[in-house]
C-alpha positions as CSV (number, residue, x, y, z in Angstrom):
1,M,98.4,-323.8,215.0
2,L,98.7,-320.2,215.3
3,R,99.3,-319.6,211.8
4,L,96.2,-321.6,211.0
5,F,93.1,-319.9,213.0
6,I,95.3,-316.2,211.7
7,S,94.8,-317.7,207.7
8,L,91.2,-319.1,208.8
9,F,90.1,-315.2,210.3
10,L,91.3,-313.2,207.3
11,V,89.6,-315.2,204.6
12,L,86.1,-314.6,207.1
13,I,87.1,-310.8,207.0
14,L,87.2,-310.7,203.2
15,R,84.1,-312.7,203.1
16,S,82.9,-310.2,205.1
17,F,83.8,-306.9,202.7
18,A,82.4,-309.0,199.7
19,S,79.4,-309.6,200.9
20,Q,78.6,-306.2,201.7
21,E,79.8,-304.6,198.8
22,N,77.4,-306.9,196.5
23,S,75.4,-305.3,198.5
24,L,75.7,-302.3,197.9
25,A,75.8,-303.0,194.0
26,N,72.6,-304.3,194.2
27,Q,71.4,-301.1,195.8
28,T,72.5,-298.7,194.2
29,H,73.3,-297.8,190.3
30,Y,76.5,-295.3,189.9
31,C,76.5,-292.8,186.7
32,N,77.9,-289.9,185.4
33,C,74.4,-287.9,185.3
34,L,72.7,-285.3,186.8
35,D,70.0,-285.9,189.5
36,G,70.4,-289.2,188.2
37,R,68.2,-292.2,189.3
38,D,68.9,-295.2,187.2
39,G,69.6,-293.5,184.4
40,R,66.2,-292.2,184.9
41,D,66.2,-288.5,184.9
42,G,69.6,-287.5,183.3
43,L,71.0,-285.7,181.2
44,N,70.7,-287.8,178.3
45,G,67.0,-289.1,179.5
46,K,63.4,-287.4,179.1
47,N,61.8,-286.6,182.1
48,G,63.7,-289.5,183.8
49,R,61.5,-292.0,182.7
50,D,63.2,-295.1,181.7
51,E,65.3,-292.1,179.4
52,R,62.9,-291.4,177.4
53,D,61.4,-287.6,179.1
54,G,64.8,-286.3,179.6
55,I,66.8,-282.9,179.4
56,N,68.5,-283.1,176.0
57,G,72.3,-282.2,177.3
58,N,71.9,-278.9,174.9
59,D,68.9,-277.7,175.5
60,L,70.0,-277.6,178.7
61,L,71.5,-274.2,178.3
62,K,68.7,-272.6,176.1
63,G,66.0,-270.3,177.4
64,Q,62.1,-270.6,176.6
65,K,61.2,-269.6,173.1
66,G,59.8,-265.7,173.5
67,E,56.2,-264.9,171.5
68,R,56.3,-263.3,168.5
69,G,57.2,-259.7,168.6
70,S,54.8,-256.8,166.8
71,P,56.8,-255.4,163.4
72,G,59.6,-252.8,164.1
73,N,59.3,-249.6,162.9
74,N,61.9,-247.0,162.6
75,A,61.6,-243.4,164.4
76,R,58.2,-241.9,163.8
77,G,58.0,-244.2,160.8
78,V,60.2,-242.4,158.4
79,V,63.8,-243.4,156.7
80,K,66.3,-240.9,156.8
81,I,68.2,-240.2,153.5
82,S,71.3,-238.0,154.0
83,D,72.9,-235.5,151.6
84,T,76.3,-236.5,149.8
85,A,79.1,-234.1,148.3
86,E,80.5,-237.4,146.1
87,K,80.2,-237.3,142.4
88,C,77.7,-239.2,140.6
89,T,79.7,-242.0,138.6
90,A,79.1,-245.4,137.3
91,S,80.0,-247.2,140.6
92,I,77.9,-245.8,142.6
93,A,74.6,-245.5,139.9
94,G,71.6,-246.2,141.4
95,S,72.3,-244.7,145.0
96,V,70.0,-242.5,146.3
97,S,71.1,-238.9,148.3
98,Y,69.3,-235.9,149.8
99,N,69.9,-232.3,148.4
100,T,69.1,-230.0,151.3
101,S,69.9,-227.1,148.7
102,Q,67.3,-228.6,146.6
103,K,64.9,-230.1,148.9
104,S,65.0,-232.7,146.8
105,L,65.7,-236.3,146.9
106,Q,68.6,-237.2,144.2
107,L,69.3,-240.8,142.2
108,C,72.8,-241.4,140.3
109,D,71.9,-242.0,136.8
110,G,75.8,-242.7,136.7
111,S,77.3,-239.2,135.6
112,H,75.0,-237.0,137.9
113,W,72.1,-236.7,140.2
114,P,68.6,-236.3,139.0
115,P,65.6,-235.2,141.3
116,V,63.6,-239.2,142.1
117,L,60.3,-236.5,143.3
118,T,57.1,-237.5,141.3
119,V,55.5,-234.1,141.7
120,G,55.7,-231.2,140.4
121,K,55.8,-229.7,136.8
122,G,59.6,-230.5,135.2
123,Y,60.1,-233.4,138.0
124,T,59.1,-236.6,135.4
125,K,59.3,-237.3,131.9
126,D,55.1,-237.5,131.8
127,R,55.1,-234.0,133.3
128,P,58.0,-231.5,131.6
129,G,57.9,-228.2,131.8
130,R,58.1,-226.2,128.1
131,D,61.4,-224.8,129.5
132,C,63.5,-223.7,132.8
133,L,61.6,-220.5,132.9
134,D,58.3,-222.0,132.7
135,I,58.8,-224.5,135.8
136,L,60.7,-221.4,137.9
137,N,57.1,-219.2,136.8
138,S,55.2,-222.1,137.9
139,R,57.0,-222.0,141.3
140,Q,57.7,-225.6,141.3
141,S,61.1,-225.2,140.9
142,H,63.7,-226.8,143.6
143,G,66.7,-224.3,142.5
144,S,69.3,-225.4,140.1
145,G,69.4,-228.3,138.4
146,F,68.0,-231.2,136.2
147,Y,64.5,-231.0,135.0
148,W,62.3,-232.1,131.9
149,I,60.8,-230.0,129.4
150,D,58.8,-230.4,125.9
151,P,59.6,-226.8,124.4
152,N,57.4,-228.2,121.4
153,G,54.6,-229.1,123.9
154,G,51.9,-231.7,122.5
155,S,53.3,-235.5,123.3
156,T,55.3,-235.9,126.2
157,K,57.3,-238.5,124.1
158,D,59.6,-236.3,123.0
159,S,60.8,-234.6,126.1
160,F,63.9,-234.6,127.8
161,Q,65.7,-233.7,130.4
162,A,67.6,-230.0,130.4
163,F,70.0,-228.2,133.0
164,C,68.1,-225.4,134.4
165,D,69.8,-222.0,136.4
166,M,67.2,-221.1,138.4
167,E,69.3,-218.6,140.4
168,T,71.8,-216.2,138.2
169,E,69.6,-213.1,137.7
170,R,66.2,-214.4,138.9
171,G,66.7,-217.7,136.9
172,G,65.2,-219.4,134.6
173,W,67.9,-220.5,132.2
174,T,68.4,-223.5,130.0
175,L,71.2,-225.0,129.3
176,V,72.0,-224.8,124.9
177,A,75.7,-225.5,124.7
178,T,79.2,-226.5,126.4
179,K,82.9,-225.9,125.4
180,V,85.5,-227.2,127.6
181,S,88.3,-228.0,124.8
182,P,89.8,-224.2,123.4
183,G,89.3,-225.4,119.6
184,F,85.3,-226.7,120.3
185,R,82.7,-225.3,118.0
186,F,79.9,-225.0,120.4
187,I,76.8,-223.4,118.3
188,K,75.8,-225.9,115.0
189,T,73.0,-226.0,112.7
190,V,71.5,-229.1,114.0
191,F,69.6,-229.3,117.7
192,S,71.2,-231.9,120.5
193,A,68.7,-233.0,123.0
194,V,71.9,-234.7,125.1
195,A,73.6,-231.2,125.0
196,T,70.6,-229.6,127.1
197,A,72.3,-231.8,130.2
198,T,75.6,-232.0,129.9
199,K,77.3,-229.8,132.0
200,N,81.0,-231.0,132.1
201,A,82.1,-232.0,128.6
202,D,82.1,-231.0,124.8
203,A,78.4,-230.2,123.9
204,A,77.6,-228.5,120.7
205,S,73.4,-227.5,119.7
206,H,71.7,-224.3,119.5
207,I,68.5,-222.7,120.9
208,H,65.8,-225.2,120.5
209,P,63.6,-224.0,117.6
210,S,60.4,-224.2,119.5
211,M,61.4,-221.9,121.8
212,E,61.6,-218.8,119.3
213,N,59.8,-216.2,122.1
214,W,63.4,-216.2,124.2
215,K,64.3,-213.1,125.5
216,E,68.0,-213.3,126.6
217,V,71.3,-215.4,126.2
218,M,73.5,-215.7,128.9
219,F,77.7,-217.2,128.4
220,R,78.9,-217.8,132.1
221,F,81.5,-220.8,133.3
222,A,80.1,-223.3,135.5
223,D,81.6,-222.2,138.5
224,V,78.9,-220.0,140.9
225,D,81.9,-216.8,141.3
226,T,82.9,-215.0,137.7
227,I,81.0,-213.2,136.2
228,R,78.5,-213.5,133.0
229,V,77.8,-212.1,130.2
230,I,74.0,-211.4,129.0
231,Y,72.2,-210.8,125.5
232,N,69.0,-208.9,125.5
233,R,67.4,-209.8,122.3
234,K,64.9,-206.9,122.4
235,A,67.6,-204.2,123.4
236,G,67.7,-201.0,121.0
237,A,66.4,-200.4,118.0
238,P,65.3,-203.8,116.0
239,N,68.0,-204.3,113.4
240,K,69.2,-206.5,110.8
241,D,72.8,-207.0,112.8
242,K,71.3,-208.3,115.8
243,E,68.4,-210.6,113.7
244,E,71.5,-212.1,112.3
245,F,73.0,-212.5,115.4
246,D,70.0,-214.0,116.4
247,K,69.7,-216.2,113.6
248,F,73.0,-217.7,114.7
249,L,71.9,-218.9,118.1
250,M,69.3,-220.4,116.4
251,G,71.4,-222.8,114.3
252,K,71.5,-221.1,111.1
253,S,74.8,-221.2,109.1
254,V,76.4,-217.7,109.0
255,T,79.8,-216.3,108.4
256,L,79.5,-212.8,109.8
257,V,81.0,-209.7,111.6
258,K,78.6,-206.9,113.0
259,N,78.3,-204.3,115.2
260,V,75.7,-206.3,118.2
261,T,74.1,-204.0,120.6
262,G,72.5,-205.5,124.3
263,F,75.0,-207.1,126.4
264,Y,75.5,-206.6,129.9
265,K,77.4,-208.7,132.5
266,Y,76.0,-209.5,135.5
267,S,77.8,-210.3,138.8
268,P,76.2,-212.9,141.2
269,A,78.8,-212.2,144.2
270,D,77.5,-208.9,144.7
271,N,74.4,-208.8,142.8
272,E,75.7,-206.2,140.2
273,R,74.8,-205.5,136.3
274,N,77.5,-203.6,134.3
275,P,76.6,-201.1,132.7
276,S,73.9,-200.7,135.7
277,V,71.5,-199.1,132.9
278,G,71.2,-199.7,129.3
279,F,72.9,-201.7,127.5
280,A,76.5,-202.1,125.9
281,A,77.5,-202.4,121.9
282,I,80.3,-204.9,120.4
283,S,81.9,-203.2,117.8
284,Y,83.0,-205.7,114.7
285,F,81.8,-209.1,116.7
286,H,82.5,-212.0,114.9
287,F,80.2,-214.9,115.0
288,W,81.2,-217.2,112.2
289,S,79.4,-221.1,112.4
290,N,82.5,-222.8,111.7
291,T,84.8,-221.3,114.6
292,G,82.7,-219.2,117.1
293,I,82.3,-215.9,118.2
294,S,84.8,-213.1,119.4
295,E,85.0,-209.6,119.6
296,H,87.8,-208.2,116.8
297,H,91.4,-209.0,117.9
298,G,91.8,-204.7,118.6
299,G,88.8,-205.0,120.9
300,T,88.4,-204.7,124.7
301,D,88.9,-208.3,125.3
302,K,86.1,-207.8,128.3
303,W,83.2,-209.4,126.9
304,L,83.7,-212.3,125.0
305,D,86.1,-214.4,123.1
306,M,85.3,-217.9,122.1
307,W,87.2,-218.8,118.9
308,N,88.5,-222.1,118.3
309,T,91.6,-220.7,117.8
310,G,93.6,-218.1,120.2
311,E,95.2,-214.4,119.6
312,D,98.2,-212.8,121.3
313,S,96.5,-209.7,122.3
314,N,96.6,-209.9,125.9
315,N,93.9,-207.1,127.7
316,Y,92.6,-209.7,129.8
317,I,91.3,-209.3,133.3
318,Y,92.8,-212.5,133.9
319,S,94.4,-215.6,132.2
320,D,94.7,-219.1,133.9
321,D,96.5,-220.0,131.1
322,S,98.2,-218.9,127.3
323,R,96.0,-221.0,125.4
324,A,92.8,-219.6,127.1
325,R,93.3,-216.2,126.0
326,G,90.7,-216.0,122.8
327,T,89.1,-219.4,123.3
328,K,87.6,-219.4,126.5
329,C,87.3,-216.2,127.9
330,I,84.2,-214.5,129.3
331,A,84.2,-210.6,130.5
332,G,88.3,-210.8,130.2
333,Y,88.7,-213.6,132.6
334,C,89.8,-216.6,130.4
335,Y,90.0,-219.9,132.3
336,L,91.6,-223.0,130.3
337,N,89.3,-226.2,132.0
338,K,86.4,-224.7,133.5
339,P,83.5,-225.4,131.2
340,I,81.5,-222.7,129.3
341,W,78.3,-223.2,129.6
342,V,75.6,-221.1,126.9
343,M,72.2,-220.7,128.5
344,V,68.8,-219.1,127.0
345,R,65.6,-217.8,128.9
């Protein structure tokens, strides 16, 4: 009897719990939502109305989209381009730099850094100077470098670039030819516009025929410190020997040995010339179109020795290689690998 009573009591209790659980289930719908009410206003709903206007889950962490800003500008509206010591090569062709010494923009064309300014005489092909001295005298020079020149004037279609030394002994020098190899013959009977812009490789040419009023020719190494030898066309009394040397420099084929006056040495380091007054003469001066120019082998070895073969004489002040003696010597200094520039003004 007691067991029956206990069993009935347990059944009643279980039914009571089941009834309460069903009541709660009818009142509340549980979900894994934030602020969820019957699935409305949940993360996947949209504004809590039957999941149509709730917040999209990924949008919860996004900020509100701002208004479009005004166009950006660099400081003071400028772009700064720096100078560079890097050599212009094909791998950086098209690069732009600013040459602080020349105060000009430069564009690497694959071999050198010509200026890209569009103002001033000599800066563009359609506004060339007659030569480097003309550009210097126009007061539009930006220092030593490449400029456009047109010695014959007229149409600018045949203008070409030339390297100009705007510093040595008042400046205004136009590159004519370059000698790098000891055996290279640098003066030839055909003019080459390419040679006027070739600083570091063998390039033969002669003074442009339209520059017939030139006054001086300079022989120098490409570096900035060594002494130069300069020939003055008008120095001394007019004589046949000087006239022949002038014609050689302008492309005439000759094989001559003459006594030629009108030479002096210039030192850029101390801005002095030697002799300080007047000019020196080179006795038995050889200038042969197929060989080069040189003092006699019994000469001083202190002026010009740019022959295509060496010599045994060793009266030179300095020589970095025996192969340079007699082939690449200026003012008694001989360098095997330094380019020699022949320039005119």
